[in-house]
N, C-alpha and C positions, 0 to 999 in steps of 0.2 A: 559374638557373631563370627569372629574370625575363625574360631575352632570349628564351628558348625560348617562354614563354607569349605574349610580344609577337609573335613570328613566327607563332604559331598564329592570331593575328587575321588575318593576311594570307591564310592558307589557308582561312579561314572567310568573312570579310566580303567579300573581293574577288570570289571566285566567286559569292557570294550577290548582290552588287551587279550583276555582269554578268548573272546569271540574271534579275534584275528587269528590266534594260534589254532583253535579248533576248526575254523573255517578253512584255513589253508590245508590242514591235514585231511579234512573231508574231501577237498578238491583233489589232493594228491591220491587219495584212495580210489576215487572215481577214475582218475587218469591211469592208475596202475591196472585197474580192471579193464578199461576200455582200450587203452593204447599203451600196453606195457613196454613196447619197444621205444618209447619216448621218455622213459624214466630210468634212473640208475637201478632202482630196485627191480624193475621188470627185466632189464637187460641182464642183470646178475642172475636172476632166476632162470632165464633162458640158457645162459652159459653153464649154470650148475647142472641143468639137465643134460647138456652135451657132455660135461665132465663125468657125470655118473654113468652115462652110457659108454663112454670111452673106457672107464675103469672096469665095468662089469662085463663088457664084451670081449675083453682081452683074454684069450684062452690060456696064455702062458702065465698070467698072474704076476708079471714083472712090475706092474704098476701098483701092486698092493701096498708096498712100503711107502710109495708116494701118497697114496690115499690115507694111510694111517698117520703119516707126518702132517698132512694137511689138516686132518680132523683134530690132531693133537694141538696144533697151533690155534685152531679156532676155539678149542676148549680152554686153552690158556688165556686167550683174549677175554672170553666170557668170565673166567674165574677171576681175573684181575679186576674187571669192572664190578663183579659181584662183591669182591672183598672191599673195594673202595666204597661201594654203596653202603654196605653194612657198617663199615667204620664211620662214615659220615653220619649215618643214622644214629649210631651209638653216641657220637659226639653231640649231635643236636639234642638227643634225649637227655644227655647229662646236663647240658646247658639249661634245658627247660626245667629239669628237676632241681638243680641247684639255685636257680633264679638269678644267676650271675648275668646272663644276657638281658633279662628283664630289667635288672638294676641299671645296666649300662645304657640301654636304649631309653628307659624311662627317665634316667637322669639327663640324657641328652635332650629328650623331648621337653622336660620341664624347664631346663635352662633356655631352650629355644622359645618356649612360650613366654618366659619372662622377658625375653628380648626379641619380640616378634619382628622388629625391623630387620634384624640380621638372620631371620629364620630362612634357611635354604630348603630344608626338608619339610614338605607339606604332606598333610594327610593325618589319619588317626594314628596315635602313638600311645594309647593307654595300655594297661596290662592285658585287657581282654583282646585288643587288636594285635598286640605282640604275640599272645598265645596262639591266635589263629594263624598268624604269619609263620611262626616256627612250626606249627603243626602241619601246614602245607608243605614246608620244606622237608619235614620228616617223611611225609607221605610220598613225596617225589623220590626220595632215596630208597624207601622201602619198596616202592613199585619197581624201581630200577633193579634192585636186588632180586626180587621175585622173577622178573622177566629174564634176567641173565641166568638164573638157576634153571629156568625152563629151557633156555638156549643150550646150556650144558647138557641137559637131559637128552634133547634131540640130537645134538652132535655126538653124544656117546652111542646112541642107537645107530646113527649113520656110520660110525667107525666100524661097526660089526657088519651091518647089512651090506655096505658097499663092497666088501671083500667076498661076498658069497657069489660064486660064478653062476652065470646064467644056465650052464649045463645042469646045475643041481635042481633047477625048477622044471623037472620033467613033467609033473602033473599040473603045472600052471603055465599060463602063457608068459614068456619072458618079458613081454612088454608091460605086464602088470607089475612084475618085480621092479622094473626100472621106474615105473610111475610111483610105486610106493616109496622106494629109496629117495627119489627126487623130492617127493612130498615131505618126507621126514627131514631131509637136508634143508629144504626151503623153510620149513617151520622153525628150525633152529636159527636160520638167518633172520627170519621175520621177528622172532623174539629178541634176538640180539639188537636189531635195528630199533625196536620199541624201547629196549633198555637204554640205548644211547639217547633216544628222544626224551626219555624221562630225565636224563642228566641235563640235556639242553633246556628242558622246561624248568628245571630247578634254578637256572640263572635268573630269569625274570622274577621268579618268586622270591629269590634271595634279595634282589634289588628292591623288592617291595618293602623291605625293612627301612629303606631310606625314602620311601614315599611312593605314591602311585604314578607320578610322572616318570621316574626312571624305569619303573616296571613296564609302563605302556611303551616307552621308547625302546626298551629291550625287546619287547614282543614284536614290534614292527621291524626292528633291525634284524632279528633272528629269522623272521619269515622271509625277508628279502634275501638273506644269506642262504637259507635252506632251499629257496627256489633255484638258485644257481647250482647248488649241490645235488639236487634231486632230479632235475630235468636235463635230458641229453637228447637232442633231436637228430644228431648226425646218423645214428644207427638206423633210424626209421627212413631217412633219406636214401641210405644205401640199399635198403630192402626195396624201395620203390624203383630204384634204378635197375635192379637185377630181378628178373622174373622168377628164377629158381630160388634165390634167397628169399624173395617175398613169399613164395609158396611155403617154404619151410618155416618162415616167420609166422605165418598164419596158424600153422599147426602148433607152434610153440606158444602162440597167444592163447589158443584154446586150452592148451595144457596149463598155462599160467592162470587162466580163469578158474579152472577146476581146482588148482592148488590153492588159490586164494579162498575158494569156498570151503575147502577142507580145513584151512587154517582158521576161518571164522567159526567153525563148528567145534573147535577145541575148547 
């Protein structure tokens, strides 16, 4: 009876923790679309558009080196995260193939079941359950790798496009060129942010190895932490205080909404 009640914790706490994480990110997505100036992601997107316009409208081209260095640093950041993700994926896959991790956690679980009074880790700990847990960890790292690779792709495109002067777009409106380069840069940043979120999400999944209670506690703690990292309301207050800035902010908000729609279509 004790083992069945412990397995029920996985059926309750694990979906509840996942629902907390998914619900928070759905709320964040709606906030970015409706009020981007109150989120860090939206504010960064607005400033990236200003940066692209500043680089491309400079007729002297003296900021071209700055643009290349900035994009190179962004590519290096994504490359490091992609390398870490694929390395951890290989490590988890090797542990799953060798069965060393299964033997370690299965041995711990069997000894804990023999001495149930001192059992601290609750939840399912059989071979099938451990396989599911390690597979989830592997999926998190693989998703992080793929997202960072896509980020490198868009950053590489931006490094070339941002150095094309607006005077070269004689047959097209310069505003369309700025919009396209901004959209490409924002897509790279969005993929990078999603890759980082995949790393964040792997932490509760890893703690799931020690039971559903640490996993659920990690999900709640991470959502509380991410809220303070993702929300910034001072920028929106400044826009409300200044009419000119508010007018520009509304245009940037419309641009941000169009960029998000383009990102979702990729």
